[in-house]
C-alpha positions as CSV (number, residue, x, y, z in Angstrom):
1,M,7.5,-47.4,42.1
2,A,8.3,-49.1,38.7
3,A,5.0,-47.9,37.2
4,Q,5.6,-44.4,38.4
5,T,9.1,-44.4,37.0
6,Q,7.8,-45.5,33.5
7,D,4.9,-43.0,33.6
8,A,6.9,-39.9,34.6
9,P,9.0,-39.7,31.4
10,T,5.8,-40.3,29.3
11,R,4.1,-37.3,30.9
12,K,7.2,-35.2,30.4
13,K,7.4,-36.2,26.7
14,I,3.7,-35.3,26.2
15,I,4.3,-31.9,27.8
16,E,7.5,-31.3,25.7
17,N,5.7,-32.3,22.5
18,K,2.7,-30.1,23.1
19,K,2.3,-27.4,20.5
20,P,2.8,-23.9,22.0
21,P,-0.2,-21.6,22.1
22,I,-0.8,-19.6,19.0
23,D,-0.2,-16.3,20.9
24,Y,3.4,-17.3,21.4
25,Y,4.0,-16.7,17.7
26,K,4.6,-12.9,17.8
27,A,5.1,-10.2,15.2
28,I,6.6,-6.9,16.2
29,S,5.9,-3.9,14.0
30,H,8.2,-1.0,13.2
31,Q,6.5,1.0,15.9
32,R,7.2,-1.9,18.3
33,D,3.5,-2.9,18.6
34,T,3.2,-6.7,19.2
35,T,0.5,-8.9,17.7
36,Y,0.3,-12.7,17.4
37,L,-0.3,-15.0,14.5
38,D,-4.0,-15.0,13.4
39,T,-5.1,-18.2,11.7
40,T,-8.9,-17.5,12.0
41,L,-11.2,-17.2,9.0
42,T,-13.2,-14.0,8.9
43,I,-14.8,-11.9,6.2
44,K,-11.9,-9.5,6.5
45,K,-9.5,-12.3,5.6
46,N,-11.6,-12.7,2.4
47,Y,-11.2,-9.0,1.7
48,S,-7.4,-9.2,2.1
49,F,-6.8,-12.3,0.1
50,N,-5.2,-10.5,-2.9
51,Y,-1.9,-9.4,-4.3
52,L,-1.4,-6.7,-1.7
53,R,-2.5,-8.9,1.2
54,S,-4.7,-6.0,2.5
55,D,-8.3,-4.7,2.1
56,T,-8.6,-2.9,-1.2
57,F,-12.0,-1.3,-0.6
58,E,-10.6,2.1,-1.6
59,L,-8.8,0.8,-4.7
60,L,-9.8,-0.4,-8.1
61,P,-7.4,-3.0,-9.6
62,F,-6.4,-3.1,-13.3
63,S,-7.1,-6.1,-15.4
64,N,-4.1,-8.2,-14.5
65,V,-2.7,-9.1,-11.0
66,G,0.5,-7.2,-10.3
67,Q,-0.6,-4.1,-12.2
68,T,-1.4,-0.9,-10.6
69,Y,-4.6,0.3,-8.8
70,N,-6.7,3.4,-9.4
71,A,-7.4,5.1,-6.1
72,L,-11.1,5.7,-5.4
73,T,-10.1,8.0,-2.5
74,I,-7.0,10.1,-2.0
75,N,-4.9,9.4,1.1
76,T,-3.2,12.4,2.6
77,T,-1.9,11.0,5.9
78,S,1.8,10.8,5.1
79,N,4.3,12.3,7.5
80,R,7.2,12.5,5.0
81,L,9.6,15.4,5.2
82,K,11.2,14.9,1.8
83,P,9.9,14.1,-1.7
84,L,9.0,10.5,-2.8
85,F,10.4,8.7,-5.8
86,A,8.9,8.5,-9.3
87,A,6.4,5.8,-10.5
88,Q,4.3,6.0,-7.3
89,S,1.5,4.0,-9.1
90,H,3.8,1.0,-9.0
91,H,4.7,1.3,-5.3
92,Y,1.6,-0.5,-4.1
93,G,3.6,-3.8,-3.9
94,F,6.6,-2.1,-2.1
95,K,7.3,-2.8,1.5
96,E,8.5,0.4,3.1
97,I,10.3,0.5,6.4
98,E,7.0,1.0,8.3
99,D,5.6,-2.1,6.7
100,V,8.3,-4.5,7.8
101,S,7.7,-6.7,10.9
102,Y,10.1,-8.7,13.1
103,Y,9.2,-11.9,14.8
104,N,9.6,-14.0,17.9
105,V,8.5,-17.6,17.7
106,P,8.9,-20.7,20.0
107,T,9.1,-23.1,17.0
108,P,9.9,-22.6,13.3
109,L,6.9,-21.1,11.4
110,T,6.1,-21.2,7.7
111,E,3.3,-19.4,5.9
112,I,2.5,-20.0,2.2
113,Y,0.1,-17.8,0.2
114,F,-0.9,-19.1,-3.2
115,K,-3.5,-17.7,-5.7
116,T,-4.1,-18.3,-9.4
117,A,-3.5,-15.5,-11.8
118,F,-4.8,-14.5,-15.2
119,E,-4.0,-16.8,-18.1
120,Q,-0.5,-18.2,-17.7
121,G,1.2,-17.8,-14.4
122,Q,0.6,-17.9,-10.6
123,Q,1.3,-15.8,-7.5
124,L,3.1,-17.0,-4.4
125,D,4.0,-15.3,-1.1
126,A,6.2,-17.5,1.1
127,F,7.4,-16.7,4.6
128,F,9.6,-18.6,7.0
129,T,10.9,-17.5,10.5
130,I,12.8,-19.3,13.2
131,N,14.3,-18.4,16.6
132,T,17.8,-19.9,16.9
133,S,17.5,-19.0,20.6
134,E,15.2,-17.0,22.8
135,Q,17.2,-13.9,22.0
136,F,17.7,-14.1,18.2
137,N,15.1,-14.5,15.4
138,F,15.6,-14.7,11.6
139,S,12.9,-14.5,8.9
140,L,12.9,-14.9,5.1
141,A,10.0,-13.9,2.8
142,Y,9.7,-14.0,-1.0
143,K,6.8,-12.7,-3.1
144,G,6.7,-13.8,-6.7
145,V,4.1,-13.1,-9.3
146,R,4.0,-13.8,-13.0
147,S,0.8,-13.4,-15.0
148,L,0.2,-13.1,-18.8
149,G,-3.1,-11.2,-18.5
150,S,-6.2,-11.3,-20.6
151,Y,-5.2,-8.4,-22.9
152,Q,-2.2,-8.1,-25.2
153,Q,1.0,-6.8,-23.8
154,S,-0.2,-6.8,-20.2
155,L,2.3,-9.3,-18.6
156,T,3.4,-8.7,-15.1
157,S,6.3,-10.1,-13.1
158,T,7.2,-9.4,-9.5
159,G,10.1,-10.7,-7.4
160,N,10.3,-9.2,-3.9
161,L,12.7,-10.6,-1.2
162,L,12.7,-9.6,2.4
163,I,15.2,-10.8,5.1
164,S,14.8,-9.6,8.7
165,S,16.3,-10.4,12.1
166,N,16.1,-9.1,15.6
167,Y,18.1,-9.8,18.7
168,H,18.0,-8.9,22.4
169,T,20.1,-9.7,25.4
170,K,18.8,-12.0,28.1
171,N,18.1,-9.0,30.3
172,N,16.5,-7.1,27.4
173,R,18.7,-4.1,28.0
174,Y,20.1,-4.2,24.4
175,N,17.9,-4.7,21.3
176,A,18.8,-4.7,17.6
177,R,16.8,-5.1,14.4
178,F,17.9,-5.5,10.8
179,H,16.3,-6.0,7.4
180,I,17.2,-6.2,3.7
181,A,14.4,-5.5,1.2
182,S,14.8,-6.1,-2.5
183,H,12.0,-5.3,-5.0
184,A,11.7,-5.9,-8.7
185,I,8.3,-5.1,-10.4
186,L,8.0,-5.4,-14.1
187,N,4.9,-4.3,-16.2
188,R,4.5,-4.6,-19.9
189,E,2.6,-1.6,-21.1
190,N,0.1,-1.4,-24.0
191,G,-1.3,2.2,-23.6
192,G,-4.8,0.9,-23.4
193,L,-7.2,-0.2,-26.1
194,T,-7.4,1.5,-29.4
195,A,-10.5,3.6,-30.3
196,N,-11.9,0.8,-32.5
197,S,-11.3,-1.8,-29.9
198,L,-13.0,0.3,-27.2
199,A,-16.1,0.4,-29.3
200,L,-16.0,-3.4,-29.9
201,F,-15.5,-3.9,-26.1
202,A,-18.3,-1.5,-25.1
203,N,-20.7,-3.2,-27.5
204,N,-19.8,-6.6,-26.2
205,D,-19.1,-8.0,-29.7
206,P,-19.1,-11.8,-29.3
207,E,-16.3,-12.2,-31.8
208,F,-14.0,-10.5,-29.3
209,S,-15.0,-12.3,-26.1
210,D,-11.3,-13.5,-26.2
211,R,-9.9,-10.2,-25.0
212,G,-6.5,-11.0,-26.5
213,R,-8.0,-10.3,-30.0
214,L,-8.6,-6.6,-29.1
215,D,-6.0,-4.2,-30.5
216,V,-3.9,-2.1,-28.1
217,N,-2.1,1.2,-28.7
218,F,1.4,-0.4,-28.7
219,E,3.0,-3.7,-28.1
220,D,6.7,-3.0,-27.4
221,A,6.9,-1.1,-24.1
222,E,7.6,-2.0,-20.5
223,N,8.6,-0.3,-17.3
224,T,10.5,-1.7,-14.3
225,L,10.7,-0.5,-10.8
226,E,13.5,-1.8,-8.7
227,G,14.6,-1.1,-5.1
228,L,17.2,-2.3,-2.6
229,R,17.2,-1.2,1.0
230,F,19.4,-2.0,4.0
231,Y,18.0,-1.0,7.4
232,G,19.5,-1.4,10.9
233,N,18.3,-0.2,14.3
234,H,19.7,-0.8,17.8
235,E,19.0,0.7,21.2
236,Y,20.3,0.4,24.8
237,A,18.3,0.9,28.0
238,F,20.3,2.9,30.5
239,I,17.4,2.8,32.9
240,Q,15.3,-0.3,32.5
241,K,11.9,-1.3,33.7
242,K,12.5,-4.6,35.5
243,D,8.9,-5.3,36.5
244,S,5.4,-3.7,36.7
245,T,6.4,-1.7,39.7
246,S,9.1,0.2,37.9
247,T,8.2,3.8,37.1
248,T,10.8,5.1,34.7
249,A,13.0,3.9,31.8
250,L,15.5,5.7,29.6
251,T,16.6,4.3,26.2
252,I,18.9,5.7,23.5
253,G,18.9,4.3,20.0
254,N,20.3,4.7,16.6
255,A,19.0,3.7,13.1
256,V,20.8,3.7,9.8
257,W,19.2,2.9,6.4
258,Y,20.2,3.2,2.8
259,E,17.9,2.8,-0.2
260,D,18.6,2.6,-3.9
261,K,15.7,2.9,-6.4
262,L,15.6,2.6,-10.2
263,F,12.7,3.2,-12.6
264,E,13.2,2.3,-16.3
265,Y,10.9,2.9,-19.3
266,R,11.8,0.9,-22.4
267,Q,10.1,1.0,-25.8
268,A,11.2,-0.5,-29.1
269,T,9.7,2.1,-31.4
270,A,8.4,5.6,-30.5
271,Y,4.6,5.9,-30.3
272,E,3.4,8.8,-32.5
273,N,0.5,9.8,-30.2
274,Y,3.0,10.7,-27.5
275,G,4.5,13.4,-29.8
276,A,8.0,13.9,-31.0
277,S,10.9,11.9,-29.6
278,Y,14.7,12.2,-29.5
279,E,15.0,8.6,-30.5
280,A,13.0,6.8,-33.1
281,T,13.8,3.3,-31.8
282,N,15.2,1.6,-28.7
283,L,13.9,4.2,-26.3
284,L,15.3,3.9,-22.8
285,T,15.1,6.2,-19.8
286,K,16.6,5.4,-16.3
287,T,15.5,7.4,-13.3
288,K,17.5,6.8,-10.1
289,L,17.4,7.7,-6.4
290,E,20.1,7.1,-3.7
291,D,18.8,7.8,-0.2
292,F,21.0,7.6,2.9
293,N,19.7,8.2,6.4
294,I,21.1,8.3,10.0
295,Q,18.8,8.8,13.0
296,A,19.6,9.1,16.7
297,Y,16.8,9.1,19.3
298,A,16.1,8.9,23.0
299,R,13.0,7.6,24.8
300,F,12.0,8.4,28.4
301,D,9.1,6.4,29.8
302,S,7.4,7.5,33.0
303,K,4.4,5.9,34.6
304,L,3.4,9.3,36.0
305,L,4.3,11.7,33.2
306,G,4.0,9.6,30.1
307,N,6.3,8.5,27.3
308,F,8.6,11.0,25.6
309,K,10.7,10.6,22.5
310,A,13.2,13.0,20.8
311,F,15.0,12.3,17.6
312,T,17.2,13.9,14.9
313,T,17.7,12.5,11.4
314,F,20.3,13.3,8.8
315,T,19.4,12.5,5.1
316,D,21.5,12.6,2.0
317,Y,19.6,12.2,-1.3
318,N,20.7,12.0,-4.9
319,Y,17.9,11.8,-7.6
320,G,18.1,12.1,-11.3
321,Y,19.7,11.1,-14.6
322,D,23.1,10.6,-16.1
323,T,23.0,13.6,-18.6
324,S,21.6,17.1,-18.7
325,L,19.3,18.3,-21.4
326,V,19.7,21.6,-23.3
327,L,16.4,23.0,-24.8
328,E,15.4,26.3,-26.4
329,S,13.4,27.0,-23.3
330,G,16.4,26.4,-21.0
331,L,18.5,23.8,-19.3
332,I,17.0,20.7,-17.7
333,P,19.6,19.6,-15.2
334,N,20.3,15.9,-14.5
335,R,20.3,15.9,-10.7
336,I,18.5,17.0,-7.5
337,K,21.0,16.5,-4.8
338,G,21.1,17.7,-1.2
339,A,21.1,17.0,2.5
340,I,18.5,17.5,5.2
341,L,18.8,17.7,9.0
342,A,15.5,17.1,10.7
343,A,14.6,17.1,14.4
344,G,11.4,16.1,16.2
345,G,9.7,14.6,19.2
346,A,6.7,12.6,20.3
347,Y,4.6,12.2,23.4
348,E,2.1,9.5,24.6
349,K,0.1,9.1,27.8
350,V,-2.7,6.8,28.7
351,Y,-4.7,7.4,31.9
352,K,-8.0,5.9,33.1
353,G,-9.3,5.4,29.6
354,F,-7.9,8.6,28.2
355,S,-5.1,8.5,25.6
356,L,-3.1,11.5,24.4
357,K,-0.6,11.4,21.5
358,A,1.5,14.0,19.8
359,E,4.3,14.0,17.3
360,A,6.1,16.8,15.4
361,A,9.2,17.1,13.2
362,I,10.8,19.8,11.1
363,N,13.7,20.1,8.6
364,V,15.9,22.5,10.6
365,S,18.5,22.8,7.8
366,G,19.2,21.7,4.2
367,D,17.8,22.2,0.8
368,L,14.2,21.2,1.4
369,D,11.6,22.7,3.8
370,G,9.2,20.3,5.5
371,N,7.4,19.8,8.8
372,Y,4.4,18.0,10.4
373,I,2.4,18.1,13.6
374,N,0.1,15.3,14.7
375,A,-2.0,15.4,17.8
376,S,-4.8,13.1,19.0
377,A,-7.0,12.6,22.0
378,G,-9.0,9.4,22.6
379,Y,-11.3,7.9,25.2
380,T,-12.1,4.3,25.8
381,L,-15.5,4.0,27.4
382,N,-15.4,0.2,27.6
383,K,-14.2,-2.7,25.4
384,D,-17.0,-2.1,22.9
385,N,-16.8,1.7,22.5
386,K,-13.9,4.0,21.8
387,A,-13.6,7.5,20.3
388,Q,-10.7,9.6,19.1
389,A,-10.2,13.0,17.6
390,S,-7.0,14.0,15.8
391,L,-5.4,17.0,14.0
392,R,-2.7,16.9,11.4
393,V,-0.7,19.7,9.8
394,H,1.8,18.8,7.2
395,S,4.1,20.6,4.7
396,A,6.5,18.9,2.2
397,A,7.9,19.3,-1.3
398,P,6.2,17.6,-4.2
399,N,7.6,14.2,-5.3
400,F,10.9,14.2,-7.2
401,N,9.3,13.5,-10.6
402,F,7.1,16.6,-10.3
403,Q,10.3,18.6,-9.9
404,L,12.5,17.0,-12.5
405,Y,11.9,14.4,-15.2
406,Q,13.6,13.3,-18.4
407,N,12.5,10.9,-21.1
408,D,13.2,10.2,-24.8
409,Y,9.8,11.7,-25.6
410,V,10.1,15.5,-25.9
411,N,6.9,16.2,-24.0
412,Y,8.2,14.3,-21.0
413,N,11.0,16.7,-19.9
414,W,10.7,19.4,-17.3
415,K,12.3,21.2,-14.4
416,T,9.8,23.0,-12.1
417,E,10.0,25.2,-9.0
418,F,6.9,24.3,-7.1
419,N,5.8,25.4,-3.6
420,N,5.5,22.9,-0.8
421,I,2.2,21.1,-0.6
422,K,0.5,22.2,2.7
423,T,-2.2,19.9,4.2
424,Q,-4.4,20.4,7.3
425,E,-6.7,17.5,8.4
426,F,-9.2,17.1,11.2
427,R,-10.4,13.5,11.9
428,F,-12.8,11.9,14.2
429,D,-13.1,8.1,14.7
430,L,-15.7,6.1,16.6
431,Q,-15.4,2.4,17.2
432,S,-18.6,0.9,18.5
433,K,-19.8,-2.7,18.2
434,K,-23.4,-1.7,18.8
435,I,-23.5,1.3,16.5
436,A,-20.7,1.1,13.8
437,N,-17.1,2.0,13.1
438,I,-17.3,5.5,11.8
439,S,-14.6,7.8,10.6
440,L,-15.0,11.4,9.5
441,S,-12.2,13.6,8.1
442,Y,-12.0,17.1,6.7
443,T,-8.9,17.9,4.7
444,G,-7.7,21.2,3.3
445,I,-4.8,21.3,0.9
446,D,-3.0,24.4,-0.4
447,D,-0.7,24.2,-3.5
448,Y,-2.0,20.8,-4.4
449,T,0.3,19.2,-7.0
450,Y,-1.0,16.8,-9.7
451,F,-0.4,15.6,-13.2
452,G,-2.8,17.1,-15.7
453,I,-3.3,17.6,-19.4
454,D,-3.3,21.4,-20.1
455,I,-5.0,21.8,-23.5
456,P,-5.5,25.5,-24.6
457,E,-8.9,26.7,-25.8
458,T,-7.6,26.7,-29.4
459,P,-5.4,23.5,-29.7
460,Q,-2.7,23.6,-32.3
461,E,-2.8,21.1,-35.1
462,D,-0.3,18.3,-35.0
463,T,0.4,19.1,-31.3
464,F,0.3,16.2,-28.8
465,Y,-0.7,17.1,-25.3
466,R,0.5,14.7,-22.6
467,P,0.4,14.9,-18.7
468,T,2.6,17.5,-17.2
469,P,3.2,18.4,-13.5
470,Q,0.9,21.2,-12.3
471,Q,0.2,23.1,-9.1
472,F,-3.3,24.2,-8.2
473,D,-3.4,27.9,-7.4
474,A,-6.5,27.6,-5.2
475,R,-7.4,25.5,-2.2
476,V,-8.8,22.0,-2.1
477,D,-11.3,21.1,0.6
478,Y,-12.3,17.5,1.0
479,L,-14.8,15.8,3.2
480,K,-14.8,12.0,3.8
481,I,-17.2,9.9,5.9
482,K,-16.8,6.1,6.2
483,A,-19.0,3.7,8.2
484,E,-18.6,-0.1,8.8
485,R,-21.0,-2.4,10.5
486,E,-21.8,-6.2,10.4
487,V,-25.2,-7.6,11.3
488,N,-25.5,-11.2,12.4
489,W,-28.6,-13.4,12.5
490,R,-28.0,-17.0,13.5
491,K,-25.5,-18.4,11.0
492,F,-26.0,-15.5,8.5
493,A,-24.1,-12.2,8.4
494,L,-24.3,-9.0,6.4
495,N,-21.1,-6.9,6.4
496,N,-21.5,-3.4,5.2
497,T,-19.1,-0.6,4.4
498,V,-20.2,2.8,3.0
499,M,-18.1,5.8,2.2
500,Y,-19.3,9.3,1.3
501,Q,-16.9,11.8,-0.2
502,E,-17.4,15.5,-1.2
503,V,-14.9,17.8,-2.8
504,L,-16.1,21.2,-1.5
505,S,-13.6,23.1,-3.5
506,G,-11.0,22.2,-6.1
507,S,-13.1,19.6,-7.9
508,P,-11.4,20.2,-11.3
509,V,-8.2,18.8,-10.0
510,F,-9.4,16.4,-7.2
511,N,-11.6,13.7,-8.6
512,V,-13.2,11.0,-6.4
513,P,-16.5,9.2,-6.5
514,Q,-19.1,10.5,-4.2
515,I,-20.2,7.2,-2.9
516,I,-18.4,3.8,-2.5
517,T,-20.2,0.8,-1.0
518,R,-19.4,-2.8,-0.3
519,H,-21.9,-5.4,1.0
520,S,-21.2,-9.0,1.8
521,L,-24.0,-11.4,2.6
522,Y,-22.7,-14.8,3.7
523,Y,-23.5,-18.0,5.6
524,Q,-21.0,-19.7,8.0
525,D,-21.0,-23.0,9.8
526,H,-18.9,-26.1,10.8
527,L,-18.9,-29.5,9.1
528,F,-17.4,-32.9,9.8
529,K,-17.6,-32.7,13.6
530,N,-16.2,-29.2,13.6
531,A,-13.1,-30.2,11.6
532,L,-14.0,-27.7,8.8
533,F,-15.3,-24.2,9.2
534,F,-16.6,-22.5,6.0
535,Q,-18.1,-19.2,4.8
536,T,-20.0,-18.8,1.6
537,G,-21.9,-15.9,0.1
538,I,-22.0,-12.9,-2.3
539,N,-20.0,-9.7,-2.3
540,V,-21.2,-6.5,-4.1
541,K,-19.0,-3.4,-4.5
542,Y,-20.2,-0.2,-6.2
543,F,-19.0,3.3,-6.7
544,T,-20.7,6.2,-8.4
545,S,-19.6,7.5,-11.8
546,Y,-17.0,10.3,-11.8
547,N,-14.1,11.6,-13.9
548,M,-11.7,8.8,-13.0
549,N,-8.0,9.6,-13.2
550,G,-6.2,8.4,-16.3
551,Y,-3.0,6.3,-16.4
552,D,0.2,7.2,-18.2
553,P,2.6,4.3,-18.8
554,V,5.6,6.5,-19.5
555,L,5.4,8.2,-16.1
556,A,3.8,5.2,-14.4
557,E,1.5,7.8,-12.7
558,F,-2.1,8.7,-12.8
559,Y,-3.2,12.1,-14.1
560,V,-6.4,14.2,-13.8
561,Q,-8.8,14.2,-16.7
562,N,-12.3,15.7,-16.9
563,D,-13.5,14.5,-20.3
564,E,-14.7,10.9,-19.5
565,A,-16.9,9.8,-16.6
566,I,-16.4,6.2,-15.4
567,G,-18.1,4.1,-12.8
568,G,-21.6,3.5,-11.8
569,F,-21.3,-0.3,-12.3
570,P,-21.5,-3.0,-9.7
571,I,-18.8,-5.7,-9.1
572,V,-20.4,-8.9,-7.9
573,D,-18.4,-11.8,-6.6
574,L,-19.5,-15.2,-5.3
575,F,-17.2,-16.9,-2.8
576,F,-16.6,-20.0,-0.8
577,N,-13.9,-20.0,1.9
578,A,-13.0,-22.8,4.3
579,K,-10.6,-23.4,7.2
580,I,-9.1,-26.8,8.0
581,Q,-6.8,-26.7,11.0
582,Q,-4.3,-23.9,10.1
583,T,-5.1,-23.9,6.4
584,R,-7.5,-21.3,4.8
585,I,-8.9,-22.1,1.4
586,F,-10.4,-19.4,-0.9
587,L,-12.6,-19.9,-4.0
588,K,-14.1,-16.9,-5.7
589,W,-16.0,-16.3,-8.9
590,E,-15.0,-12.7,-9.6
591,H,-17.2,-10.1,-11.4
592,I,-19.8,-12.7,-12.3
593,N,-22.3,-10.0,-13.4
594,S,-20.1,-9.1,-16.4
595,M,-21.4,-12.3,-18.0
596,F,-24.9,-10.9,-18.3
597,A,-24.1,-7.3,-19.4
598,S,-25.3,-6.3,-22.9
599,K,-22.9,-3.3,-22.8
600,N,-19.5,-3.3,-21.2
601,Q,-19.1,-0.1,-19.2
602,Y,-16.5,-1.3,-16.6
603,F,-13.1,0.3,-16.7
604,S,-10.2,0.7,-14.3
605,A,-9.1,3.9,-16.1
606,P,-9.9,5.5,-19.4
607,G,-9.0,3.0,-22.1
608,Y,-8.2,0.2,-19.6
609,P,-11.1,-2.3,-19.0
610,Y,-11.6,-3.8,-15.6
611,R,-11.3,-7.5,-15.0
612,E,-13.4,-10.1,-16.7
613,S,-15.5,-12.8,-15.0
614,L,-13.1,-15.5,-13.7
615,I,-13.0,-18.3,-11.1
616,R,-9.9,-18.0,-9.0
617,F,-8.6,-20.4,-6.3
618,G,-6.0,-20.0,-3.6
619,F,-5.0,-20.8,0.0
620,V,-3.0,-19.6,3.0
621,W,-1.2,-22.4,4.9
622,D,0.5,-21.9,8.2
623,F,2.4,-24.8,9.5
624,F,4.7,-25.3,12.5
625,L,7.7,-27.5,13.1
């Protein structure tokens, strides 16, 4: 009896001290889909070990971490009913409402992401979450980046803070979620290399292997994008599903969010190649947006009929500047203000492998028209094969900076009256482990809006032509096919991704490379009695030459240009990744092939060279208390 008495508490202590299973650490998305913490090491983790923490197959980064990305494909899948803010090229690092997750963990969880930057600086993404009880969770995340860059005047600095929490009652009848997101993204701008420096770079002059010696167009400009958002959502289940035999549930909810954004462009001295300016020194332009939203919704879930949702959203927006501008051509006002009342609904049903989804919304009143309809049908044959077809119809006003913009440079002031951009898209997706993951989409766009340089057939002397907002008076038709497949042989693997794009009409304003490919050949194994798992290999990315969009630092936007073809160069990386317990270590020699090039033809945009060869190190460390 005495031995049993002593042994019982010991067994209990062992059970109590046992680490909970990894799938107990849950993340809940904005759409209320639940996933659990993934500490595995895969080739996809290698692809997403970057500033954005996501796969950048369809993007081309600029030379410094924290700068913008040039899009190799154009994404038209947004369901927005109102215009977006200015400086969209700097929004890659922004966490929108749909990007925020909420957590439920049995013990405190911390994740630290670290990666070396370019020249002076580092990047850190730290996250901590804890459940104070089974009902309440709190999380805190901070993303900080500071990197000097290889070229003059290319410093970047990022400071993003995210606080989130969620709560539910013991019976799960009432649920509430809340988050605060603060963003501050600073980029020093240099306008790209001068014409003489571009020639020295292209000829790979050995005296300028230190890229900091190359001259840039200006050294006194920077822009800052800041944002602050408060979001809250709560809901109550009038009829609750208590167990798997329950057939119906009825929930009503309410969401409120407010967002304040600011974009600033500052320059010490006006740059003559941008044309005349209202100020010769100390140029400063502030663009602001205040956006307030209230949404009410109801969900009805039925085992027999499916899941229904109805919602209505009120939006009050205020975009613009502090002063109006009077020109010979007319008045440029300082504000776009208004309110929108939108209504919509959604439906979802899964039955014997078939899945049906539909969602629609429309602005029923207010100053802006907008609507969208999404519908999809899918079938799951088995765990290895799934197919889905979808249709999307969307109409929305162009972004605010297409409609109204002010700046100290004379050429950067306008007020337009554009039509809504109207998009129709058909898409087919096949997920098959034996064949490949294939997606095919056909997109048609009417009244496509873009920034472009409109130069007359007989340009006037001493006239500087800069990007202006324009609307295409014909139709854009765009075909995109993407296939992904990994082939494994013993401890070797070859991961392949290929994308084919064709602009069937509208190519003068819609530029994308015809082919983008990425291939990763690697070897993986365990060492030290399975204590360490590693992957090592080579990654090659390539895209065909095309008229790549140019970058404008005053707007912090990309514009269409058809004078300079860029691309047709490979990007080769060598990598070694390892996993020890819950820590993943990444070592990569980036763009190694640039060391052997006699001519430098790699650019992220006209005038902006792509990254140099560099060895970078980092890790992701998950640890539990």
